[in-house]
C-alpha positions in Angstrom: 0.0 0.0 0.0 2.8 2.4 0.7 4.3 1.7 -2.7 1.0 2.5 -4.4 0.7 5.8 -2.6 4.2 6.8 -3.5 3.8 5.8 -7.2 0.6 7.8 -7.3 2.3 10.9 -5.7 5.1 10.6 -8.1 2.7 10.4 -11.0 0.8 13.5 -9.8 4.1 15.3 -9.2 5.3 14.5 -12.7 2.0 15.6 -14.2 2.2 18.9 -12.4 5.8 19.5 -13.5 4.8 18.7 -17.1 1.9 21.1 -17.0 4.1 23.8 -15.6 6.7 23.2 -18.3 4.0 23.4 -21.1 2.6 26.6 -19.7 6.1 28.2 -19.4 7.1 27.1 -22.9 3.8 28.4 -24.4 4.3 31.9 -22.8 8.0 32.4 -23.1 7.5 35.3 -25.4 5.3 37.1 -22.9 7.8 37.4 -20.2 9.3 40.9 -20.2 13.0 41.3 -20.3 14.4 42.6 -17.1 16.5 45.3 -18.7 13.6 46.7 -20.6 11.4 46.8 -17.6 14.0 48.5 -15.5 14.7 51.1 -18.2 11.0 51.8 -18.5 10.5 52.1 -14.8 13.6 54.4 -14.5 12.3 56.7 -17.3 8.8 56.8 -15.7 10.3 57.6 -12.2 12.6 60.3 -13.6 9.8 62.0 -15.6 7.4 61.9 -12.7 10.1 63.4 -10.5 10.7 66.2 -12.9 7.0 67.0 -13.4 6.4 67.0 -9.7 9.4 69.2 -9.0 8.3 71.7 -11.7 4.7 71.8 -10.5 5.8 72.3 -6.9 8.3 75.0 -7.8 5.7 77.0 -9.8 3.1 76.6 -7.0 5.6 77.9 -4.5 6.5 80.8 -6.7 2.9 81.8 -7.2 2.1 81.6 -3.5 5.3 83.2 -2.1 5.6 86.1 -4.4 2.4 88.2 -4.5 2.0 90.5 -7.5 2.6 94.0 -6.2 2.2 97.1 -8.4 4.2 100.1 -7.2 2.7 103.6 -7.8 6.0 104.8 -9.3 8.6 103.6 -11.8 11.6 105.7 -11.1 13.2 107.7 -8.3 11.8 111.0 -9.8 8.3 109.7 -9.5 9.0 108.4 -6.0 10.1 111.8 -4.9 7.0 113.4 -6.3 4.7 111.1 -4.2 3.7 111.6 -0.6 5.0 108.2 0.5 7.0 108.2 3.7 10.3 106.4 3.5 13.0 105.8 6.0 16.4 106.6 4.6 19.7 106.8 6.6 21.2 110.2 6.4 24.4 110.7 4.4 23.8 107.5 2.5 23.9 107.3 -1.3 20.1 107.1 -1.6 19.6 110.0 0.8 22.1 112.1 -1.2 20.4 111.2 -4.5 17.0 112.1 -3.2 18.2 115.4 -2.0 19.9 116.1 -5.3 16.6 115.2 -7.1 14.6 117.5 -4.8 17.0 120.4 -5.4 17.1 119.7 -9.1 13.3 119.6 -9.2 13.0 122.9 -7.3 15.6 124.6 -9.6 13.8 123.6 -12.8 
């Protein structure tokens, strides 16, 4: 009886191995090559990383830098406005503003 069971198990085992071999041989062309899959995965990861970085950078730029329009375009226009500004005395900007004021008064 032990011999009958072992022969039966061997027969089932051989049958399973034969079925696996037939399935593998029938689908050999469907298996992707490892190099191609890795290359495709690498390209996909790199492109998704670049797109995410560009999107995140543009989003930060739009949120961080608000659009601010100034009421003047030059130092002459700034001097003509009534906007208060703190400037350290005897600095280059202070001297320039004073010269512009004097020039504006003289003309």
